[in-house]
N, C-alpha and C positions, 0 to 999 in steps of 0.2 A: 315250184308250181309255176306254170306258164301264166303270163299276164292275162290271157283270155280266160283262163280258168279262174283266176282271182276275180276278174270282172263279172264272171257268170254268177258268183255268189250273191251279187247285188241286183241281178235282173229280176224284174217282175214277170210272172207268167200269166198271159191272158188267154182265157178260153174262148174258142170260136164256136158259134152255134151252127149246128147242122141245118140243112135247108130242105124244104119240100117245094120251094118256090122255083118255077122254071125260069131261070134267068141265065144269061151268059156267065160263065165261071169267073171268079176273081182273077184278075191278071197278075202276073208275077211282079215282084219287086223290081224296080228299075235298077240296072247296073250302072250307077252314076259314079264312075271312077274319078279320083282326084286328078286334075290336069295341072301339070307343072307350069307355073307362071313366074315372072320376075318377082322378086320379094316385095316390091312396092306396088305391084299391079293390084288395082281394086277388084275385089271379088265379092260375090253375094250382096250386090247393091240392092237396097230397098229403101222406099221412102214412106213417111207417115206424116200426118198432120201434127203440128206443134204450136197450137194457139192461133189467134187471129192472123190470117194472111202469112203464116210461116209454115215451113215444111222441114222435117228432119230427114237428112240423108244419112243412111247407115251403110257401112261396108267393112270388109275385112282385108287386111294385108298380112303377108308373112313377115314383112319388115316391121319390127316393133318400134323403130325410130321414124317411121313414115309420118308425115304431117297430116293432121285431121283438118284438111283444108278442102273447101269446095269453091270452085270458080263457076259462075253461072251468068247467063244473059239470055236475051230473047232472039238472038241470031246464032246460027251454027258457027262454031269456032271463034266467036267474039264474046268474051266474058267480061262484062262491065262491072261485075261485083265479085267480091271475095269474102268468104266467111270462114272463121276458125272455130273448131269445136273441141271435143274431148275424146279420150280413148281409154279403153280398158282391156283386160284379158283375164283369163281364168285357167286354172288347171283342174283336171278331174282324173284322179287315179293316174294312169300312164299317159293321159292325153294333155296336151297344152294347146290352147287356142291360139290363133293368130291375134294380131292387134285389131280390136273391134272399135271402129270409129263412129261417132255420132256428131253430126254438125247441123245446126239449125240455120236455114237460109231464109231471107225475107227482109222486109215485107215484100210480098209478091202480089201481082195483079190477079184478080179472079179470072177463071176461064181462059187462061193464057198458057201457051207452050213456052217452056224454058229449056235451054240446052245447058248441060253441066258436065263437069268432070271432077273426079275425086283425087285428092292427094297431089295435085299439080301435074298429073300426067295420066297415061292410060287412055282408054276409049272415051268418046263423048256419048253421054246419055241424054235422053229427052224425056221430060215429064210434062204433064198437063195439070194445072190447078183446077179444083172444082169450081162450079159457078157460085155466085153469091145469092142468086135467086132461083126460084123454081123455073123449069123442072130440074130435078137432080136424080140421078140413077145410081143405085148401089147393086153390085154383084155380091152374092152371099154363098159361101160354102164352108162347112166345117169338116174336121176330121180328115184332113187331106192325105197325109202320108206321102209315099214315094213309089207308087205302083203304076202299072199301065193305065189303070182307071184314073189315077191322079192326073196323068198326062192328058187323058181324054177330057177330064173336067177343066183343066187349065186351057186346053185348046178351045173348048166351048166358051169359056169366059172371055178369051181373047177376041172372039167374034162378037161379043156383046158390047154395046156402046154404053159403058158405065163410067162413073166419075170416081168412085171410091169402092174398094173391096172390103167387106166385113167378114171376119173369120172368128166364129165363136168357139175357139179352142181346139186343141190337138193339131199341131202344125206338122212337125217333122217325123213323129213316131221314132225319135232317136232312142228313147227308152234306155238311157245310160250309155249307148254307143255313140260317143260324141262326134265321130266323123260324119254321122248321118245328119247332124245339124249343118255341116258344111255342104254336103251334097244337096240338102233341101234348099239351102240358100242359093245354090247354083241353079237348081231346077226352077225356082219361082222368079229368079232375077229378071227375065224378059218382061214379065208382067209387073212385078213389084217395084221395079226401078222406074216405071212409067206412070203409074197411078198409085195413090196412097193406099197402103194396106193397114187396116186397123184391126188389131187382134186382141184376144184375151186368152187366158190359159185354160188348158184342159188337164185331165188326169195324166196324159202322156208327157206333159211338161214337168210332172213331179219326178224329180230324180234324186230323192232324199237318200243319203247314206247316214244313218244315225250317228251323231257325235263327230261327223266328219265333213258332210256336205249339206248345205241348205237345199230345200226342195226345188227352188226355181232359179238357181244360179245361172245355168246355161240360158234359159229363156230370158231372164231379166238382162243378162249381159248383151244378148244379141238383138232382142226385139224391144227396144225402149220406146214406150208410148208416152203421150203427154200427161202423165199423172201429176207432175209438178205444176204444169200449166193449169190444171183443173183443181188444184188445192188438195190433191190426194197425197198421202204419205207412202203409197205403195204402187208399184208398176202393175199390180194385179187388179187394180180397179181405178177407173178414171172416166172422164167424159170429154166430149168435144162437140162442136157445132159445125154443120155444113148446110149452107143455104138456109132453109127454114126448118131444120131438124136439130133437136138436141138429142144426142146419142150417149147412152150410159153403158159402159162396159163393166160388168161385175165379175167377181171371183168366186167360183164354186168351191175352190179349194183353199180358201183362207177364211178366217173367222167372219161370221155374218150375223151372229145373234145380236140382240138389242144393246149389248154392252160393248160390242166390238168397234174397232176403228172404222171398219168398212160401213157398218150400219150408220154410225154417226156422220161419216162423210156423205153417205147417200142422202140422209136427211138434209144436210146443209146444201148439197148440190141441187136437190129438188126445190129447195126454197129459193134458189137463184134463177130458176127457169122462168123465162118470160114468154108465155104462150102467144103473145102478140108478135114477138120477134121470131119464135120457133114454134109454130103451131103443131108440129109433129114431135112426139116424144117416143123414142125407141129405146129398148133395153136389150143387151146381149149378155149371155153367160153360157156356160158349157152344159151343165146338167139340166135337162128339161123338167119342168114342173107338171106339164100335162103330156102324158105319154101312154098310148094304148098298145105299144109294142111290149112283148114279154121281156125284152132286154132292158136292164137297168131300172126295173120297177122300183118306185118309192125312194130312189136315191136322192131326189131333190126335195123331199118332203120337209125336212127341217129348215132348209133355206126358204122354201115357199112359205112356211108358217111364220118365219121371222119377217120376211121382206114383202110378200104380196100385199099386205095391208097398205104399205107405203106406196107401192106402185099403183094400186087401185085408187087411193086417195089423190094421187098426182095426175090421174087420167092418162096413164101410159097407153099408147095406141097399139103397139106391136112389140112382142117379145120373141127374140130369135135365139135358138139353142142348138147344140150339137149332141155329141156323146152317143146317142142311139144311131146306129148306122143304117138309117132309112129316112124317109121323108114323111112328115105329117103336118097337117094344118087344122086348126080348130076354129070354131065360132068364137065370138067374144065370150069370155069365161072369167069367173072369179070364185074363189073358195070352192072349187070343184063343181060348180054349177054354171049353166048358161046365164049370162048376165050382159045385157046390152051396154052396160057401162064398164065392162071389163076389157081386157086386152085380147087381141088375136095372138095365139101362140103358134109358132112355127118351129118344128124340129127339122134341121137340115144338116145332120151329121153324115152326109152321104158323098163326101168329096172324093173318096177313092182309097181309103186306108187299107193296110195289108191284112186286117182281121176279117174282111169280108162284110157282107150285109147281114142285118138282123131281120130275118124273114118272118118270124112268127108274131102274129098280133093276137090280142085278147079278143074273145068273142063272147057276147055281142059287142059291136063297136059302140063306144060311149056316145051319148047324145051330143057331146061337145066336139067330137071328132068328125071333121068334114071329109077329109081326103087323106089317105095313107097308102104308101107303097114302098117296098124295099127295092130301090134301084139307085144307082149312082147318078148324081146330077148336081145342079146348082140352081140358085134362085136369083131373081132380079126384082128389085123394088124401085119403082119409079114414082117419086113424089111429084105429081103433076102440078099441083097447086096447094094452097093452104088447107083444102078440105078433102081432096081426093088423091088416092094413091093406087097404083096398079101393081099387083104382085103376080109373078109367074114363076113356075118351076119347070126346069128343062132337063129332061132325062138324057143321060149320055148316049143311050142307044139310038136316039133320034138326032136329026140335024138341029143345029142351034135355034132356028126360027120356030121350031115346033114347041108349043106350050102344052105340057102334060097336065098342068093344073094352073088355073088363073082365077083371079078375083079382084074386083074393085073394093077398096077399103076406104071408109069415110072417117076422117079424124073426129075425135071426141070434142075438139076444142070449141065447136059451136053447137054442140048437142045439148039436150036438156040435162045431161049428166054434169056439165061443166059447173053450173052454179052450186049444185049439191056437193061436188067434189072439193070446191074451194073451201067450204066450211070443214069438211072432213080432213083435208090436208092441213089446214091451219091448226086444227086440234091436235093432230099427230105431231106436227112440227114443234108445237109448243110444249109437248111432253118432255120431261127431263130425260 
């Protein structure tokens, strides 16, 4: 039996919805062929935040003896600092990855451009650290994949003045075909090597082969996030802070009930949040809890039942999710009902995946649903100050400056909800 036939036994088959919505057709998957490079040449370079004033630089080399070294400085070609890191690799059926390097650099100055190179050679890259104070801007897009629409989304994001990119799951759509992790890394490198990308896992990162391979080996090996820095035992859930925001990345595909490690970590993480220091509290995960699209109905219900009381008591301002290949924004909501003390939920799984858009919505539109549309695009969240944020959604069919949906959001930190929630949160956190 041919290797491809053996591999096919493990592939998951995804159904795509037919559409009555008049939109440009889904673009073809990009033909991103592997390009031959020297064995020590850094490939698939991307950066992520790694604790206070530190950045993790990740890259791949074909040479398994290449050094996990990053040289960096504030002037082109002049590297006043050197950091050493770690490396790993994995095999998957007939595939063997290159050496995957992760090196933490810092401490770094806020809002500063640094020049760096990986492994002691290769090209010079440039990154910019986020600001320490408001304003700060996040670009947001989930369910990216590797299609012509993905390229369009990335081109739009590249025109946006953002500090950090947030990705609520479904990165490469490799789906067991491991070389697609490599081509995805090459596709996003121009953006991901310059601004930190903070990601969480989706269902397309689950590449489980029972009794043979763990679900998230490829994802965890390639996209290491600051879970250890935030007291988590798993790369599937963690938190970090940028300027005046505390951001929590949760896992829709790991245990989340009240007895789970993730639930207990979330309680501990929320207990540490200082709303004087970080007045904005944001949460990301893959499967949306509030979804009026016919696709993926009720898939987030169990996680919502377990964790929404925690997020509500903590006064979470905004929840960002993916999974549904469309865009939707809600009013403040909790327990399925409009609630001025609840979170604004935004589904933004419209990055450009190969499965196409989810066109069909439930009718009538729920009272909590404000805006919904099946188009590819991305979001931008600008935290202007401690009390006000501006959210906008940008459709790929339009030029980047065009805002197809927009709203000012006021933080709960100084609202009448805050005092009430302090008592509720204290009660929940005190529970065994």
